[in-house]
C-alpha positions in Angstrom: 0.0 0.0 0.0 3.0 2.3 0.6 3.8 2.5 -3.1 0.2 2.9 -4.1 -0.2 5.8 -1.6 3.1 7.4 -2.8 2.0 7.1 -6.4 -1.4 8.6 -5.6 0.3 11.5 -3.8 2.8 12.0 -6.6 0.0 12.1 -9.2 -2.1 14.5 -7.2 1.0 16.8 -6.6 1.8 16.7 -10.3 -1.7 17.6 -11.4 -2.0 20.4 -8.8 1.3 21.9 -9.7 0.7 21.8 -13.4 -2.8 23.3 -12.8 -1.2 26.2 -10.9 1.3 26.7 -13.7 -1.4 26.6 -16.4 -3.6 28.8 -14.2 -1.0 31.5 -13.9 -0.7 31.6 -17.7 -4.4 31.7 -18.2 -4.8 34.5 -15.7 -2.0 36.4 -17.4 -3.7 35.9 -20.7 -7.1 37.0 -19.4 -5.7 40.1 -17.8 -4.3 41.0 -21.3 -8.0 41.7 -22.2 -8.0 44.5 -19.7 -4.6 45.9 -20.7 -4.3 49.6 -20.1 -6.9 49.7 -17.4 -6.1 51.8 -14.3 -8.6 50.1 -12.1 -7.5 47.7 -9.4 -8.1 44.0 -9.6 -10.7 43.9 -6.8 -12.8 46.4 -8.7 -12.6 44.4 -11.9 -13.1 40.9 -10.4 -15.0 41.5 -7.1 -16.4 37.9 -7.1 -12.9 36.2 -7.1 -12.0 34.9 -3.6 -8.8 36.4 -2.1 -8.5 39.0 -4.9 -8.2 41.6 -2.2 -4.8 40.2 -1.4 -3.7 41.1 -4.9 -4.7 44.8 -4.8 -2.8 45.7 -7.9 -3.5 47.3 -11.3 -3.6 45.0 -14.4 -0.1 45.6 -15.7 1.5 45.0 -12.3 -0.5 41.8 -11.8 0.4 40.5 -15.3 4.1 41.1 -14.5 3.8 39.0 -11.3 1.9 36.2 -13.1 4.6 36.1 -15.8 7.2 35.3 -13.1 4.9 32.8 -11.3 6.6 29.8 -12.9 9.9 30.7 -11.2 8.4 30.8 -7.8 6.1 27.8 -8.3 9.0 25.7 -9.5 11.2 26.8 -6.6 8.5 25.6 -4.2 7.3 22.5 -6.1 10.7 20.9 -6.7 11.4 20.6 -2.9 7.9 19.3 -2.5 8.4 16.6 -5.0 11.7 15.6 -3.4 10.1 15.6 0.1 7.4 13.1 -1.1 10.0 10.9 -2.5 12.2 11.0 0.6 9.3 10.0 2.7 8.6 7.0 0.5 12.3 5.9 0.7 12.2 6.0 4.5 9.0 3.9 4.3 10.8 1.4 2.2 13.7 1.3 4.7 11.3 0.6 7.5 9.8 -2.3 5.6 13.3 -3.7 5.2 13.8 -3.2 8.9 10.7 -5.3 9.6 12.4 -8.1 7.6 15.6 -7.6 9.7 17.6 -6.5 6.6 18.6 -3.2 8.2 18.5 -2.2 11.9 16.7 0.6 13.6 19.7 2.9 13.8 20.4 2.4 10.1 16.9 3.7 9.3 17.1 6.5 11.8 20.4 7.8 10.5 19.2 7.7 6.8 19.3 11.2 5.2 18.5 12.4 1.7 22.2 12.0 0.9 22.5 8.4 2.1 19.1 6.8 1.9 19.3 5.3 -1.6 22.7 3.7 -0.8 21.3 2.3 2.5 18.4 0.8 0.5 20.8 -0.8 -2.0 22.9 -2.3 0.8 19.9 -3.6 2.8 17.9 -4.9 -0.2 21.0 -6.2 -2.1 19.5 -4.4 -5.1 21.2 -1.9 -7.4 19.3 1.3 -8.3 20.1 3.0 -11.6 23.4 4.9 -11.0 22.1 7.6 -13.4 18.8 8.1 -11.5 20.6 8.3 -8.1 23.2 10.8 -9.6 20.4 13.0 -11.0 18.5 12.8 -7.6 21.6 14.0 -5.8 21.9 16.9 -8.3 18.3 17.8 -7.6 18.9 17.5 -3.8 21.8 19.9 -4.0 19.7 22.3 -6.1 17.0 22.2 -3.5 19.5 22.8 -0.7 21.0 25.8 -2.4 17.5 27.3 -3.0 16.4 26.7 0.5 19.5 27.4 2.5 21.6 29.7 0.4 19.2 32.1 -1.3 19.6 30.2 -4.6 23.4 30.6 -4.8 25.0 27.3 -5.7 27.0 25.6 -3.0 30.5 24.2 -3.5 29.0 20.7 -3.5 26.4 21.7 -6.2 29.1 23.3 -8.4 31.2 20.1 -8.1 28.2 17.9 -8.8 27.3 20.0 -11.9 30.9 19.8 -13.2 31.2 16.0 -12.5 27.8 14.8 -13.6 28.2 11.8 -15.8 27.7 12.1 -19.6 24.5 10.0 -19.6 23.0 11.8 -16.6 23.8 15.2 -18.0 22.4 14.4 -21.5 19.2 13.0 -20.0 18.9 16.0 -17.7 19.2 18.3 -20.7 16.5 16.3 -22.6 14.1 16.6 -19.7 14.7 20.3 -18.9 16.0 21.8 -22.1 19.0 23.3 -20.2 22.4 21.7 -19.6 23.4 21.4 -16.0 26.5 23.6 -16.6 24.2 26.4 -17.9 21.9 26.1 -14.9 24.6 26.2 -12.3 27.2 29.0 -12.4 29.3 30.2 -9.6 28.0 33.4 -8.0 24.7 33.4 -10.0 21.4 32.6 -8.3 19.7 29.5 -9.6 16.4 30.0 -11.4 14.2 26.9 -11.7 11.6 26.6 -14.4 9.0 24.1 -15.5 11.7 21.9 -17.1 13.4 21.3 -13.7 10.1 20.6 -12.1 9.3 18.0 -14.9 12.8 16.5 -14.2 12.1 16.2 -10.5 8.8 14.5 -11.1 10.3 12.1 -13.7 13.4 11.2 -11.8 11.6 10.5 -8.5 9.0 8.5 -10.3 11.7 6.3 -11.9 13.4 5.8 -8.6 10.2 4.9 -6.8 9.5 2.3 -9.4 13.0 0.9 -8.9 12.6 0.9 -5.1 9.3 -1.0 -5.4 10.9 -3.6 -7.6 13.8 -3.9 -5.1 11.4 -4.5 -2.3 9.6 -7.2 -4.3 12.8 -9.1 -4.5 14.2 -8.3 -1.0 11.3 -9.0 1.3 10.5 -12.6 2.2 7.2 -13.9 0.9 5.9 -14.3 4.4 6.4 -10.5 4.9 4.4 -9.8 1.8 1.6 -12.1 3.0 1.6 -10.2 6.3 1.5 -6.8 4.4 -1.4 -8.1 2.3 -3.5 -8.7 5.5 -2.5 -5.4 7.0 -3.4 -3.5 3.8 -6.7 -5.4 3.5 -7.6 -4.5 7.1 -6.7 -0.8 6.5 -8.7 -0.5 3.2 -11.5 -3.0 3.6 -12.1 -3.1 7.3 -15.9 -3.4 6.7 -15.3 -7.1 5.9 -15.0 -8.1 9.5 -16.5 -11.6 9.4 -14.1 -14.4 8.8 -16.1 -15.8 5.9 -16.1 -12.4 4.2 -12.4 -12.1 4.6 -11.7 -15.5 3.2 -13.7 -14.7 0.1 -12.2 -11.2 -0.5 -8.6 -11.7 0.4 -7.5 -13.8 -2.7 -9.1 -11.2 -5.0 -7.4 -8.3 -3.1 -4.1 -10.2 -3.4 -4.4 -10.7 -7.1 -5.3 -7.0 -7.7 -2.7 -5.4 -5.4 -0.1 -8.0 -4.8 -0.3 -9.9 -8.1 3.4 -9.4 -9.0 4.3 -11.3 -5.8 2.1 -14.3 -6.7 1.0 -15.3 -3.3 -0.6 -18.7 -3.3 -3.7 -19.8 -1.4 -1.7 -21.5 1.4 0.4 -18.4 2.0 -2.6 -16.2 2.2 -4.5 -18.5 4.5 -1.5 -18.8 6.9 -1.0 -15.0 7.0 -4.8 -14.5 7.6 -4.8 -17.0 10.5 -2.0 -15.2 12.4 -3.2 -11.6 11.5 -4.7 -9.3 14.0 -8.0 -8.1 12.5 -9.0 -5.6 15.2 -7.6 -2.2 16.0 
């Protein structure tokens, strides 16, 4: 269920962010119809909620909306990374349940080390290009949040040392070479391209993490997770007969890639706690 919840959150975030970007362009276009007006926005659009907080004339408002992409991207890229980082920690906690990593190992995981910790615990290799690109995004995010957008020494080094494949793929996604995005002494400006890259890179990594979990966790652990997810999502089926009928179908729909058999499901159901 962790991956399904992450994927749902990722899609919702993607749709909302793109809606805001498109909305800012639509608003800018619509205000063009009132170009030259000296009236304030609350006078022109009195029915628009919160318009009083944007008590500006048309041309000033259009200028702000034209720059909205920069601000939205600067906020949305860290948000996309935060969603991903939360999912990675969830994956590490699942590996901890299977005794593949200890509690201290999970607790000490940071955005810088979490992917490597997963690889070690799961005995599974993530795409080196994806991890390299994530680290580049992470350093971009850190510079924006902690240094007013000025690139850190680590970010400058990462930009200069980015592998050829990672750099080429980054430019395909964003339309801008990493070396052009990151220059010493010049504040970083993120646009829609970098946002698209953040969403694409974290999506790819999440898919890889999910595949790694499928191979790393014992089948018994997956059977236990099946029962836990069933209880969380379909708690209305409280009677034992109802559960016995519904569990196999739920397993096929949501755990089909694991291929749990009837005996594994039955054994997990017998030891599961169905209350609370």
